[in-house]
C-alpha positions in Angstrom: 6.3 -58.4 108.3 7.9 -55.1 109.4 8.9 -54.2 105.8 5.4 -55.1 104.6 3.8 -52.9 107.3 6.0 -49.9 106.4 5.3 -50.3 102.7 1.6 -50.6 103.3 1.7 -47.5 105.6 3.5 -45.4 103.0 1.3 -46.5 100.1 -1.8 -45.7 102.2 -0.4 -42.2 103.0 0.2 -41.5 99.3 -3.4 -42.7 98.4 -4.9 -40.5 101.1 -3.0 -37.4 100.1 -3.2 -37.8 96.3 -6.7 -36.2 96.0 -5.7 -33.4 98.3 -2.4 -32.5 96.7 -3.7 -30.0 94.1 -5.9 -28.1 96.6 -3.1 -28.1 99.2 -0.6 -26.8 96.6 -2.9 -23.9 95.7 -3.5 -23.1 99.4 0.2 -23.0 100.1 1.0 -20.9 97.1 -1.5 -18.3 98.2 0.3 -17.9 101.5 3.9 -18.2 100.4 5.3 -15.9 97.7 8.7 -15.4 96.3 10.6 -12.3 97.6 10.3 -10.7 94.2 6.6 -11.3 94.1 6.1 -9.7 97.5 8.2 -6.7 96.7 6.3 -6.1 93.5 3.1 -5.5 95.5 2.5 -1.9 96.7 2.4 -1.7 100.5 1.0 1.8 100.9 -1.1 2.5 97.8 -4.8 2.0 98.5 -7.6 3.4 96.3 -9.6 4.1 99.5 -7.2 7.0 100.4 -7.8 8.7 97.1 -10.9 10.3 98.6 -8.5 12.4 100.8 -5.7 13.8 98.5 -3.4 14.6 101.5 -3.5 11.0 102.7 -3.0 9.8 99.1 0.0 11.9 98.7 1.5 10.6 102.0 0.9 7.1 100.8 2.5 7.8 97.4 5.5 9.4 99.1 6.1 6.2 101.2 5.7 4.0 98.2 8.1 6.1 96.1 10.7 5.9 98.9 10.2 2.1 99.0 10.6 2.0 95.2 13.8 3.9 95.6 15.2 1.3 98.0 14.6 -1.3 95.4 16.3 0.7 92.6 19.3 1.5 94.8 19.6 -2.1 95.7 19.8 -3.0 92.0 22.5 -0.4 91.5 24.4 -1.8 94.6 24.3 -5.3 93.2 25.9 -4.1 90.0 28.8 -2.7 92.0 29.4 -6.2 93.5 29.7 -7.7 90.0 26.2 -9.0 89.6 25.5 -10.3 86.0 22.3 -9.2 84.2 20.7 -12.6 84.8 21.1 -12.1 88.6 19.2 -8.9 88.4 16.1 -10.4 86.7 14.1 -10.9 89.9 14.6 -7.4 91.3 14.2 -5.9 87.9 10.8 -7.6 87.5 9.7 -6.5 90.9 10.8 -2.9 90.1 8.9 -2.9 86.8 5.7 -4.0 88.4 6.0 -1.6 91.3 6.8 1.2 88.9 3.6 0.5 87.0 1.6 0.5 90.3 3.1 3.8 91.4 2.4 5.5 88.0 -1.2 4.1 87.9 -1.9 5.5 91.4 -0.4 8.8 90.5 -2.4 9.1 87.4 -5.7 8.4 89.2 -4.6 11.0 91.8 -3.9 13.6 89.2 -7.5 13.3 87.9 -8.8 14.7 91.2 -9.5 18.3 91.9 -6.1 19.0 93.6 -5.1 22.3 95.2 -2.1 24.1 93.8 0.0 22.9 96.7 -1.1 19.3 96.3 -0.5 19.4 92.6 3.0 20.7 93.1 3.7 18.0 95.7 2.5 15.3 93.2 4.8 16.7 90.6 7.8 16.6 93.0 7.0 13.0 93.9 6.9 12.0 90.3 10.2 13.7 89.7 11.8 11.7 92.6 10.3 8.5 91.3 11.8 9.2 87.9 15.2 9.9 89.5 15.2 6.5 91.2 14.0 4.7 88.0 16.8 6.3 86.0 19.3 5.3 88.7 18.4 1.6 88.3 18.2 1.7 84.5 21.6 3.3 84.2 23.2 1.0 86.7 21.9 -2.1 84.9 23.5 -1.1 81.7 26.9 -1.3 83.5 26.4 -5.0 84.4 28.5 -7.1 84.6 31.2 -4.9 86.2 34.6 -6.7 86.1 37.9 -5.9 87.7 40.5 -4.7 85.1 43.7 -6.7 84.5 45.8 -3.6 84.8 46.6 -3.3 88.6 46.7 0.5 88.5 43.4 0.7 86.7 41.9 -1.8 89.1 42.9 0.3 92.1 41.2 3.4 90.6 38.1 1.3 89.9 38.0 0.1 93.5 38.2 3.7 94.7 35.3 4.7 92.3 33.2 1.7 93.4 33.8 2.5 97.1 32.6 6.1 96.5 29.5 4.8 94.7 28.8 2.4 97.5 29.0 5.2 100.0 26.5 7.2 98.1 24.1 4.3 97.7 24.4 3.4 101.4 23.2 6.8 102.2 19.9 6.0 100.5 18.3 5.2 103.9 14.6 6.1 103.7 14.2 5.9 107.5 16.6 8.7 108.1 14.9 10.7 105.3 11.5 10.2 107.0 12.9 11.4 110.3 14.1 14.6 108.7 17.8 14.1 109.7 19.2 13.2 106.3 22.4 15.0 105.5 23.1 16.6 102.1 24.5 14.0 99.8 28.1 14.8 98.9 28.9 13.6 95.4 32.3 15.3 95.2 34.4 12.2 96.2 32.5 10.2 93.7 33.1 12.8 90.9 36.8 13.0 91.8 37.1 9.2 91.7 35.3 9.1 88.4 37.6 11.7 86.8 40.7 9.9 88.1 39.4 6.5 86.8 38.5 7.9 83.4 42.0 9.4 83.1 43.5 6.0 84.2 41.5 4.2 81.5 42.9 6.5 78.8 46.4 6.1 80.1 46.1 2.3 80.2 44.7 2.3 76.6 47.5 4.5 75.4 50.1 2.3 76.9 48.6 -0.8 75.2 47.6 -2.4 78.5 43.9 -2.0 77.6 42.4 -2.8 74.2 40.5 0.1 72.7 37.3 -2.0 72.5 37.5 -2.7 76.3 38.3 1.0 76.8 35.0 2.0 75.2 33.1 -0.6 77.2 34.7 0.4 80.5 34.1 4.2 79.9 30.5 3.4 79.1 30.0 1.4 82.3 31.7 4.0 84.5 29.7 6.8 82.9 26.4 4.9 83.5 27.3 4.2 87.1 28.2 7.9 87.6 24.8 8.9 86.3 23.1 6.3 88.4 24.7 7.8 91.5 23.9 11.3 90.5 20.2 10.4 90.1 20.1 8.6 93.4 21.6 11.6 95.1 19.1 13.9 93.5 16.3 11.7 94.6 17.4 11.6 98.1 17.9 15.3 98.4 14.5 16.1 96.8 12.8 13.5 99.0 14.4 15.0 102.1 13.6 18.6 101.2 10.1 17.6 100.1 9.4 15.8 103.4 10.9 18.7 105.5 8.7 21.2 103.6 
């Protein structure tokens, strides 16, 4: 009797919920989104602020800074060895947010902007492009693997550590507060040159096949450019905000 009661109770529950399942699923999906879906949505861009260019530019600056955080996170993931498939979610969110930023900027550019406002818009678009190039370049270096040659692996670790230091500095809160230091790319550049020389030495000694040498040099060059673009974006965003 107890088993029959539980069976009947469970069947009754299924029968009652069956007609409500589709509606309940749609209701829940509207309220819970994947992290990538949420990050792809602009947080500051609102067509209502287009009526006041100064407010629209402030909103665009905040969204560009947020876009930069996403781009730098993609670059940081590459440094930890992330494979291209692991970057799909963040890349998709970045692409959609990029389109939203450009669409807003285009509508803003159609307004009768003052010379100062127009120059500010151009600077924000420049910063936006720096961040986008940073992510694009970093993604071409994925997946980044540790070399078999111990000496070469040590140089790569030094280079990666210098890159991580630069990417860690991409803290938009400190930029917004006006206390962001000038980004020092010298340690990264020095580590890159040492790593590049080590790759050539390893290849010449036969420890690294020439095909792997070309691949490694291409990855390191892409990561170097990604860091340079991130540094430019941060400095321009800081100087732009301070001005």
